[in-house]
C-alpha positions as CSV (number, residue, x, y, z in Angstrom):
1,M,-43.3,38.9,-31.4
2,A,-39.9,37.3,-31.7
3,F,-38.5,40.0,-29.9
4,R,-41.2,40.3,-27.4
5,K,-40.9,36.3,-26.7
6,N,-37.1,36.4,-26.2
7,Y,-37.4,39.3,-23.8
8,R,-39.7,37.0,-21.8
9,L,-37.2,34.1,-22.0
10,S,-34.3,36.4,-20.9
11,L,-36.5,38.0,-17.8
12,F,-37.2,34.4,-16.6
13,F,-33.8,33.0,-17.1
14,C,-32.5,36.1,-14.8
15,F,-35.0,35.2,-12.2
16,F,-34.6,31.4,-12.2
17,L,-30.8,32.5,-12.2
18,I,-31.0,34.8,-8.8
19,V,-33.5,32.1,-7.2
20,F,-30.8,29.3,-7.8
21,S,-28.1,31.6,-6.5
22,F,-30.0,32.7,-3.5
23,S,-31.1,28.8,-2.8
24,N,-27.3,27.7,-3.5
25,F,-26.0,30.5,-0.8
26,L,-28.8,29.2,1.8
27,V,-27.5,25.6,1.2
28,K,-23.9,26.6,2.0
29,E,-25.0,28.7,5.0
30,N,-26.9,25.6,6.5
31,R,-24.0,23.2,5.7
32,N,-21.5,25.5,8.1
33,T,-23.5,25.0,10.8
34,F,-24.8,21.2,10.3
35,N,-22.4,18.7,11.5
36,A,-23.8,15.6,9.7
37,T,-22.4,12.2,11.1
38,Y,-23.3,8.9,10.8
39,S,-24.0,6.7,13.7
40,I,-23.1,3.0,14.3
41,E,-25.0,0.5,15.8
42,I,-23.7,-3.0,16.2
43,S,-26.0,-5.7,18.0
44,S,-24.7,-7.2,21.4
45,T,-26.0,-10.6,20.0
46,P,-23.0,-13.2,20.2
47,A,-21.7,-13.5,16.6
48,K,-22.6,-16.9,16.2
49,A,-26.1,-16.5,17.0
50,I,-26.3,-13.7,14.3
51,K,-24.9,-16.2,11.7
52,L,-27.5,-18.8,12.7
53,L,-30.1,-16.1,12.3
54,A,-29.0,-14.8,9.0
55,G,-28.8,-18.2,7.6
56,E,-28.2,-17.9,3.7
57,F,-27.9,-14.1,3.9
58,S,-24.7,-14.2,6.2
59,G,-22.6,-12.9,3.4
60,L,-24.9,-10.0,2.7
61,M,-25.1,-9.3,6.5
62,A,-21.2,-9.4,7.0
63,D,-21.0,-6.8,3.7
64,Y,-23.5,-4.4,5.5
65,L,-21.3,-4.4,8.8
66,L,-18.4,-3.7,7.1
67,L,-20.2,-0.8,5.2
68,Q,-21.3,0.6,8.3
69,I,-18.1,0.4,9.9
70,G,-16.5,2.2,6.9
71,S,-19.3,4.9,6.7
72,F,-19.1,5.6,10.3
73,I,-15.4,6.1,10.7
74,G,-15.2,8.2,7.4
75,S,-17.9,10.7,8.5
76,N,-16.3,11.0,12.1
77,S,-13.2,12.9,12.7
78,H,-12.7,11.5,16.4
79,V,-14.0,8.1,17.3
80,S,-14.1,7.3,21.3
81,N,-12.7,4.6,23.1
82,E,-16.2,3.2,23.6
83,Q,-17.0,3.3,19.9
84,W,-13.6,1.7,19.1
85,E,-15.0,-1.3,21.0
86,T,-18.4,-1.3,19.3
87,I,-16.4,-1.3,15.9
88,R,-14.4,-4.3,17.2
89,K,-17.4,-6.2,18.0
90,G,-18.7,-5.3,14.5
91,F,-15.5,-7.0,12.9
92,D,-15.9,-10.0,15.1
93,Q,-19.2,-10.5,13.7
94,A,-18.5,-9.8,10.2
95,F,-15.7,-12.4,10.3
96,E,-18.0,-14.7,12.0
97,L,-20.5,-14.1,9.1
98,D,-18.0,-14.6,6.4
99,P,-14.9,-15.7,7.2
100,Y,-13.8,-16.4,3.6
101,F,-14.2,-12.5,2.7
102,Q,-10.7,-10.9,2.2
103,Q,-11.9,-7.3,3.1
104,T,-13.0,-8.4,6.5
105,Y,-9.3,-8.9,7.8
106,I,-7.8,-6.1,5.5
107,Q,-10.1,-3.4,7.1
108,A,-9.4,-4.6,10.7
109,Q,-6.0,-4.4,10.0
110,A,-6.2,-1.1,8.9
111,F,-8.8,0.3,11.1
112,L,-8.1,-1.7,14.6
113,A,-4.4,-1.9,14.2
114,W,-3.6,1.3,13.1
115,D,-6.6,3.8,13.9
116,A,-7.8,2.3,17.1
117,N,-4.5,1.3,18.5
118,M,-5.9,-2.1,19.2
119,P,-3.3,-4.4,17.4
120,R,-4.3,-7.8,19.8
121,A,-8.1,-7.2,18.3
122,A,-6.6,-7.2,14.7
123,I,-4.2,-10.1,15.3
124,K,-7.2,-12.1,16.5
125,I,-8.9,-11.9,13.2
126,L,-6.0,-12.4,11.3
127,D,-5.1,-15.7,13.2
128,Q,-8.6,-16.9,12.1
129,A,-8.2,-15.8,8.8
130,S,-5.0,-17.5,8.4
131,Q,-6.7,-20.6,9.5
132,K,-9.8,-20.2,7.2
133,R,-7.7,-19.2,4.1
134,P,-4.3,-21.4,4.3
135,W,-3.8,-20.4,0.8
136,D,-3.4,-16.8,1.3
137,W,-0.5,-15.6,2.9
138,M,-1.4,-11.7,3.5
139,P,-2.9,-12.9,6.9
140,G,0.2,-14.3,8.1
141,Y,2.2,-11.6,6.8
142,Y,-0.1,-8.7,8.9
143,C,-0.2,-10.8,11.9
144,A,3.8,-11.0,12.1
145,F,4.1,-7.6,11.2
146,D,1.7,-6.4,14.3
147,H,3.9,-8.6,16.6
148,Y,6.9,-7.0,15.7
149,Y,5.4,-3.5,15.1
150,F,3.0,-2.9,17.9
151,L,4.1,-5.6,20.1
152,N,8.0,-5.8,20.1
153,N,7.6,-9.8,20.0
154,F,10.5,-10.4,17.6
155,Q,10.2,-14.3,18.5
156,K,6.6,-14.6,17.7
157,A,7.0,-12.3,14.4
158,A,10.0,-14.6,13.5
159,D,7.6,-17.8,13.9
160,I,4.9,-16.5,12.0
161,F,6.8,-15.3,8.9
162,L,8.6,-18.4,8.7
163,E,5.6,-20.3,8.8
164,T,3.8,-18.0,6.4
165,A,6.8,-18.4,4.1
166,K,5.7,-22.0,3.3
167,I,2.3,-21.1,1.9
168,K,2.8,-21.8,-2.2
169,N,3.6,-18.6,-3.8
170,S,4.1,-16.5,-0.8
171,P,6.5,-13.4,-1.6
172,V,10.4,-14.1,-1.0
173,I,10.7,-11.3,1.3
174,I,8.6,-13.3,4.0
175,A,11.0,-15.9,4.3
176,L,13.8,-13.2,4.7
177,L,12.2,-11.2,7.3
178,G,11.5,-14.5,9.3
179,S,15.2,-15.2,9.0
180,R,16.0,-11.6,10.2
181,F,13.8,-11.6,13.2
182,A,14.9,-15.4,14.0
183,I,18.5,-13.9,14.6
184,K,17.7,-11.9,17.2
185,D,16.2,-14.9,19.1
186,K,19.3,-16.8,17.8
187,R,16.9,-19.2,16.3
188,T,19.0,-19.4,12.9
189,Q,18.8,-22.9,12.0
190,A,14.8,-23.0,11.5
191,S,15.7,-20.0,9.2
192,I,18.1,-21.9,7.3
193,N,15.9,-24.9,6.9
194,I,12.9,-22.9,5.4
195,L,15.3,-21.2,3.0
196,E,17.0,-24.4,1.9
197,L,13.5,-25.9,1.4
198,M,12.5,-22.6,-0.8
199,L,15.4,-23.1,-3.1
200,K,14.1,-25.9,-4.3
201,D,11.2,-24.1,-5.7
202,P,11.4,-24.3,-9.6
203,G,9.5,-20.9,-10.2
204,L,12.4,-18.8,-8.5
205,D,14.3,-16.4,-10.7
206,E,17.8,-15.6,-10.6
207,N,17.6,-12.5,-8.4
208,N,15.5,-14.6,-5.9
209,I,18.1,-17.6,-5.7
210,K,20.8,-15.1,-5.3
211,E,19.3,-13.4,-2.6
212,I,17.9,-16.5,-0.7
213,S,21.4,-18.2,-1.1
214,H,23.4,-15.3,0.3
215,R,21.0,-15.3,3.3
216,I,21.5,-18.9,3.7
217,D,25.5,-18.2,3.8
218,V,25.2,-15.3,6.2
219,L,22.9,-17.4,8.7
220,K,25.3,-20.0,9.0
221,S,28.1,-17.4,9.5
222,I,25.7,-16.1,12.1
223,D,25.3,-19.6,13.8
224,I,29.1,-20.0,13.6
225,L,29.5,-16.8,15.3
226,D,27.1,-17.4,17.9
227,L,28.1,-20.7,19.2
228,A,31.8,-19.3,19.2
229,I,30.5,-16.2,21.4
230,D,28.5,-18.6,23.8
231,H,31.9,-20.8,24.0
232,Y,34.0,-17.4,24.7
233,K,31.6,-16.4,27.6
234,R,31.7,-19.8,29.3
235,I,35.6,-19.6,29.5
236,F,36.0,-15.9,30.2
237,Y,32.6,-15.3,31.6
238,V,32.2,-11.9,29.8
239,Y,31.3,-11.4,25.9
240,P,34.2,-10.7,23.6
241,S,34.8,-7.0,23.4
242,R,35.0,-7.5,19.5
243,L,34.4,-10.3,17.1
244,E,38.2,-10.5,16.4
245,D,38.7,-11.9,20.2
246,L,37.3,-15.3,18.8
247,V,40.2,-15.6,16.6
248,T,42.9,-14.7,18.8
249,S,41.6,-16.7,21.8
250,K,42.0,-19.6,19.0
251,I,38.1,-20.4,19.3
252,L,37.9,-19.9,15.7
253,A,40.5,-20.1,13.2
254,R,39.2,-17.0,11.2
255,L,35.7,-15.0,11.1
256,P,33.5,-15.9,8.5
257,E,32.8,-13.8,5.6
258,N,29.7,-11.8,5.2
259,P,28.2,-12.4,1.7
260,Y,26.7,-8.8,1.5
261,K,30.2,-7.5,1.7
262,K,30.1,-5.7,5.2
263,E,31.3,-6.0,8.6
264,Y,29.1,-7.7,10.8
265,R,27.6,-5.3,13.6
266,Y,28.4,-6.9,17.3
267,N,27.1,-5.6,20.4
268,P,29.6,-6.4,23.2
269,D,27.1,-6.0,25.9
270,T,24.8,-8.6,24.8
271,G,26.5,-10.6,22.3
272,E,24.3,-9.7,19.6
273,I,25.3,-9.8,16.0
274,S,23.6,-8.6,13.1
275,F,24.7,-8.4,9.4
276,D,22.4,-5.9,7.4
């Protein structure tokens, strides 16, 4: 009896295994020919009207929109320009519904600025996030980066970096980036003022104090050289061919030192100086 019972169980197990294997084969075959994608449906209703209708559920509605956007982008290998425009509207609506939610501007930066090549749309949301979250340095950081990297606007990038550097607990690197871009527009005094203000922060460690102090020194040197180069051009109507000409022409007694122990890089065609 025991043998017969075990025999039946074995037959049943073999039959189940065959059916399972065959079913699994059919599922895989169907998957190869089935292209599953998510659709995205964003209402054309103005964002403010949606917020009014959502009422106390505005946060949940914002979460739903972000989830829908993420699911759609993740399930489609190609997103058309028309679909990206729909996604942009979705981000605008999500931000209006919950302007304090950090993930909205983070996802907008990731998807709109990089994937969709729509940096201006991302910048719009980042600007609004900076206003709604004045304690948060990240929107300003992303916004300044987009102006620099995507729009090649060094002046705007410098302004935003320097303004963002004033936020409490913002990384020192933001002020250093602002000072770097400000040099390209010869607005070094604003950078010096920001960095000198940061030096008064009692929470800075020794390395940060050293880095900021060096940057202040080099900015002051750049300021001296810029003024001397402008003076040289007013006299000789051309930029000096090399920085040493500022000394030989007696405009400067000597060239200021670079605290980074490197020579200043100088472009005689534009009169532009860089230090690192």
